[in-house]
C-alpha positions as CSV (number, residue, x, y, z in Angstrom):
1,M,-19.6,-31.9,16.0
2,A,-18.0,-29.5,13.5
3,S,-18.3,-30.1,9.9
4,A,-15.5,-29.6,7.3
5,F,-18.0,-27.5,5.4
6,F,-17.2,-24.5,7.7
7,F,-13.5,-24.6,7.3
8,D,-11.2,-23.1,4.6
9,A,-8.6,-25.2,2.9
10,E,-5.9,-22.7,4.1
11,P,-4.5,-23.1,7.7
12,L,-5.5,-20.4,10.2
13,C,-3.1,-17.7,11.2
14,E,-0.8,-18.3,8.2
15,P,-1.0,-15.6,5.5
16,T,-0.9,-16.8,2.0
17,A,2.2,-16.2,-0.1
18,P,1.7,-13.9,-3.1
19,A,1.4,-15.7,-6.4
20,L,4.5,-15.4,-8.6
21,D,2.6,-16.2,-11.8
22,A,2.3,-12.7,-13.3
23,C,3.9,-9.3,-13.2
24,A,2.2,-7.0,-10.7
25,L,2.2,-4.1,-13.1
26,C,1.7,-5.4,-16.6
27,A,0.3,-8.9,-15.8
28,K,2.7,-10.6,-18.1
29,P,3.0,-14.3,-17.2
30,L,6.2,-15.1,-15.3
31,G,7.9,-18.2,-16.5
32,R,9.6,-20.7,-14.2
33,D,12.9,-20.2,-16.1
34,S,12.7,-16.4,-16.3
35,D,14.1,-13.8,-13.9
36,I,11.6,-12.3,-11.4
37,F,12.3,-8.8,-10.1
38,M,10.9,-8.3,-6.6
39,Y,9.9,-5.1,-4.9
40,R,8.8,-4.5,-1.3
41,G,9.6,-8.1,-0.4
42,D,6.7,-9.8,-2.1
43,T,5.6,-8.1,-5.3
44,P,6.9,-9.7,-8.5
45,F,7.7,-7.9,-11.7
46,C,8.8,-9.2,-15.1
47,S,11.5,-6.6,-15.7
48,E,13.5,-3.9,-14.1
49,D,11.5,-1.4,-16.1
50,C,8.2,-2.6,-14.6
51,R,9.6,-2.6,-11.1
52,H,11.1,0.9,-11.6
53,E,7.8,2.2,-12.9
54,Q,6.0,0.9,-9.8
55,M,8.6,2.5,-7.6
56,Q,7.9,5.8,-9.3
57,V,4.2,5.5,-8.9
58,D,4.6,4.6,-5.2
59,A,6.9,7.7,-4.7
60,I,4.3,10.0,-6.3
61,R,1.6,8.6,-4.1
62,A,3.7,9.0,-1.0
63,R,4.5,12.6,-1.8
64,R,0.8,13.3,-2.4
65,A,-0.2,11.6,0.9
66,A,2.5,13.6,2.8
67,R,1.3,16.8,1.2
68,R,-2.4,16.1,2.1
69,H,-1.3,15.2,5.7
70,Q,0.7,18.4,5.9
71,Q,-2.2,20.5,4.6
72,Y,-4.6,18.8,7.0
73,S,-2.3,19.2,9.9
74,S,-1.7,22.9,9.2
75,G,-5.4,23.5,8.7
76,T,-6.3,21.8,12.0
77,E,-3.5,23.8,13.8
78,S,-4.8,27.2,12.4
79,R,-8.4,26.4,13.6
80,H,-7.1,25.6,17.1
81,Q,-5.2,28.9,17.2
82,E,-8.2,30.8,16.0
83,S,-10.4,29.2,18.7
84,R,-7.8,30.2,21.4
85,K,-7.8,33.8,20.3
86,V,-11.5,34.2,21.1
87,S,-12.0,35.9,24.4
88,V,-15.2,35.9,26.5
89,A,-16.5,39.4,27.7
90,S,-17.4,39.6,31.3
């Protein structure tokens, strides 16, 4: 017989909703009567400024990741080309 000790209080297969208690950037408490500025569907911010700052940070990270991916891809491609240029003497 299974014991309740082994089970979490949250139902299985249901992701928990993000808490709307504090700004995701500055951690300022969000009041029940104050406006909440959402970004990416589930990330709360206390103001348009905090939300905009997070958007800028995300854009910078995305550009850096794309640049790293491009550098990796071009580096891998050049190594493959070099290996194809090698000929075997008979």
